N, C-alpha and C positions, 0 to 999 in steps of 0.2 A: 504494499500499500504506500502511496506517495505521502509526503509530509502534509500536503494539502488535504489528502483524504483522511489522515489521522486527525487533523484539526477539525474537519467536519464531524467525524465520529465523536470526538471529545465534546464539542459544543452541543451536538445533538443529544448526547446522553445527558449532559448537564441540564438541558432544557426540560428533560422528562424525569429527572431525579425527584425522589419523594421522601428524603430522609427527614426534612424539616416540615413545618406546617404546609400542607399541600394547597391550602386555600389561598395563601399569600401569593402576590405576584413574584416572578423570578427575581431573586436578589441581584443587585447591580454588582458588577465586577470592577474593581479598580483598574484603570488603564494600564498601570504598570504590569499587572499580571495577565494581561490579555495576549501578550506575545509569547510564543513558544521558543523563540530564538534566544540563545544565551546572550546576555549583555556584557560586553567587554568593559571592565571597570578597573581603575587603579585606586587603591586606598593607601594614602600616605599619612604616617603617624609616627610617634615615638614607639616603634615596633618592639624594641628591646624592653622598654618599660612595660608595655602592654602584655608581652608574653610572660612577664614575671608576676603579673597580677593574678594570683591563684587562690586568694582568699575571698569568697563572695561577700564577707562582712567588711572588708577593708578596701576592696578594689574601687577605683575612682574613675569618673568620666574624664577622658582625655581628648584633646583637640585633634582633629584629623581633616583631611581633604579628600574628596571623592572626585575623580576625573573620568570622564567618558567622552565619546565622540558621537555626534549626530550629524545631520545633513549640513548644519552650519559650521561644523568643525569641532575642536575640542571644547568641552565645557567643564567647569569645576564648581563645586559647592563646598562649604565648610560644614562640619558636623562634629558630634562627639561620639566616642566609642568607649566601651568598657567590656571586660570579660564577663561571662555569665555561665550558668550551668552548675551541675553538681559532679557527676562521675567524670564526664569528659573534661571538665575544668581541671580535675586533678590528674587524670590518667593520660591525656593526650599531649603530644608535643606542641600542637597548635590548638589553643583553646577556642571554644565557641565565643561569639562576640554579639553584643547588642549595639545597634546603631541608634543614634538620637538626632533627628532632624529638627531644625527650627522652621516654623511655617513660612517665615519671610524668605528664608534662603532656598527653599525648594519650589516656591511658586513658579509655575511655568516650566517645570522640569518633569521628567518621568517619575520623580520621587514625590510628587506633590501630595498625594494622599497617604503617604507613609509618615509615621511619627517615631515609633520606637520598635521597629521590627527586629526580629532575630536574624542573625547571620549564621547559618550552619556552615561550618568550616571543615576542612580535611583534618583528620586526627593526627596524621604524621606524614613523613616523607614517602613512605611505601606506596607503590602504585595501588595496592589493594585498598588503601584507605580512600583514595579518590574514587575507586569503583564502588566502595561502600556508600559514599556520599551520592553518587549518581543513582545508585539503587534506591536510596532514600527519597531522592527527588521523584523517581518513578513511582514510588508508593504513594506520595502526595498526589500525583497526577491520576493514579488509579482511583483513589478515594474521590477525587473530583468527578471522575466518570460516574461514580455511584450516587453522589449526593452533593448538592450545594452547601450542605452543612459540613464544610471541610475548610481547612486553612489553605488559602491560595499560596502558591509557591512559584518563584521565578529563579531560573538558573542563571548564574553569573560566571564569567571567566575572569576571575579576580586576580589582579597583581597586587601584592602587598609590598610597599616600599617603606623602608626606615628613613625617617627624615634626617637622621644624623649620618647615614651611610654605614653605620656599624654592623648592620645585618644585610645580607645579600637579598635582593628582591626574589620573591617567590610568586609563581603564577600557578593557581589551582582553580578548579571548579568550586563554587560555593552556592549556597541557596539562601535567598531572602524569603522569609515567610510573613504572612499577613499579621498585622497587629491584632491582638485579641479584641481590642475595642472596636476596630474596624469590622472584624468578624461579627461581633454582636450587633453593630449597626446594620450590617448587610442582612442579617437574619431578623432584623427588627425586634431585637431582644436586649437583654442586659446580662452582664457577666455574673456568674454565681461562683464564689470562691470559698464557700463554707463546706468543709468536709462532712461526711456522714450521710449524704443523700443516698437513699436506697436505690439500687439498680432498678427495682420494680416501679420506680416513679417515672421512668421513661415510657413513652408509648410502646406498645407491643411491637409494632413494625420497626421502630427505631432501634429498640433493644436487639431485635433479631438481626438487623443489618450490621450493627456494631459488633455483636458477638461473632457473626460469620466472617466479617472483614478481618478482625484480629486473628481468628483461626486461619483464615486464608493466607495471611502473611506470616503465620507462625509466631505471633507475638503474645507473650504472657506478661510483659512489663507494662501493665496498666491497671487502673482501678477506678471505677466510678465513685464509690464511697470515699476513697482516699484522694480523689481528684488527682491521681498520679498519671501523668501523660494524657490527661483528659481535661478539656475545657468545657465547663457547663455553661449553657446559655439558657436563660429563661425567656421564652418568646410569649406572645399573647395567648398562644394555644397550648403550649406544652414546654417540657424541659428537654433540651437537646444536649447530647454528650458528644463532643467533637474530639477525636483522637489526634495525637501528634507525637513526635519524637519516636521514630521507628527503628533506630539503629540497633536495638537488641532483638529485632525480629529474626526468625529463622531464615526468612527469604534473603536477608542481607548476610547473616552469619559472620558478623564482625569478629575479628580476632579476640577482642576484649570481652565479648558477650558471654555470660555464664548463665546457665539455667537456675531458676529459683529452686533451692533444695526441697521446698514444700511439694513440688510437683513430681519428684522422683524420676526425672528425665536426665539423660547423660549429655544432651546437646540441645541448644536452642532450635536446631532444625526439627526436632520432634515436636509436633503440634499437640497442644492441650486446649480443649474448649473451655473457655472461662466466661462465656456469655451467660445470659439468663436461662434458666430451665424452661424450655418451651417445647411444645409438640410439633410434629411435622407440619401440620396445617399452618401454624404460626410462623414457622421458619420458611415455608414454601416461597412467598414473594421474594425474600432476600436470596434464597438459593437459585431461584429461576432467574433472578437478575444477574447473578454472577455467570450463569450459563449463557445468557443472552449476550453478555459483554466479553465473552472469552476471547474472541478475535481482536476486539478493540483494546483489551488489556495487553495482549501480545504486541499489538501495533505500538502502543505506548512505549514499551521497552525497546523495541527495535528502532524507535525514532529518537531516543535520548542520545545526544552527542557525546562521544567519548566512552560510552558504555561498550565494553568489549563483547564481541559475538559469543565467546565462550561463557561470559557472565549471563548474557541474555538467555542462551540455551539452557544453562544450569537452572536459571530462575523459572523458565517455562516448564522444565521437567518437574520442578517442585510444585508448581501450580497444577500440573497434570495429576499429581497425587491427590490434591484437594478434589479435583473434578471426579476422579475415580471414587473417592470416599463418599461424595454426596450423590452419586448416581442412584443408589438405592436409599431413598429417604428414610424409610423405617429403620433400616440397619444403621444409618448415620445417627439417627436420634438415639437408638438403643446402645450402640457401641462407642460413640464419640461424645454426644451431648450429655446424656444422663449421668455417666460416671463422674464428670468433673464440673458440671454446670453450677451456677449460683442461684440459690433460692431466696 
């Protein structure tokens, strides 16, 4: 399928997605996230100091410059950056970053509707870490196929420059993800950041799609009550749980990912169903949706720039195991859902 064909499939699926309140008009997408082409950007800052900021309680916002090129030539804006995260902040050679834009500096630029987005960075110099990042970008894209209640993501080809020249420039892929506040606005809702919300508070069809999606990618590193890698949004009609941070998913199989001992599995590649306990009839719309989008999901992976063919094929084999598991709905519920689902 051509890239134009992939774009049509993606937008068409977005228009029919039903994860959030189906009665509301289709949420608006920020212009920044409409393009599927990676944006080449240079981030110039005190890189040596930034890379040393490993304590989330003491890290500070640091001045930086962002430069890119458009039809009029090179353009630059000033912003602030700081390290963020928990595990990757401690374990990765290159930490995750948060960007902070001032409204007056981004007016009339592609960044205009962004305020404090996350920058998902490569963990380290190995090529496998860049492949991990590109796979995570693909997972965000797959979720967008399934539902508008998903964080928008844009791929960057980012060059990091140290303003003092003490560090050598590094060019890697990176991901910018949508601000939570912008997500809530797009879904016509408000953010909920209080833990303890019961999974059963979600609409049945939303809970089904969330549980099946996390099983599809082989992810156990999430929790609705713990709001762990989940953003809750209260809309006028319902409560929506939007997943993010997929680097511990089995489909990515990052070198640093370890299975939770509670699940008794030896590898994150082994799927465990951690969705709500539901019967086959309740799960059917979600399962049928994955089947209907199988070719489109494969097309997403094949269209991601820089993603190696062997990574794509390994991923599609992993997904094929999912499709084999759900082929018999009653067996899937009996053998996969019921033993580990949440009540």
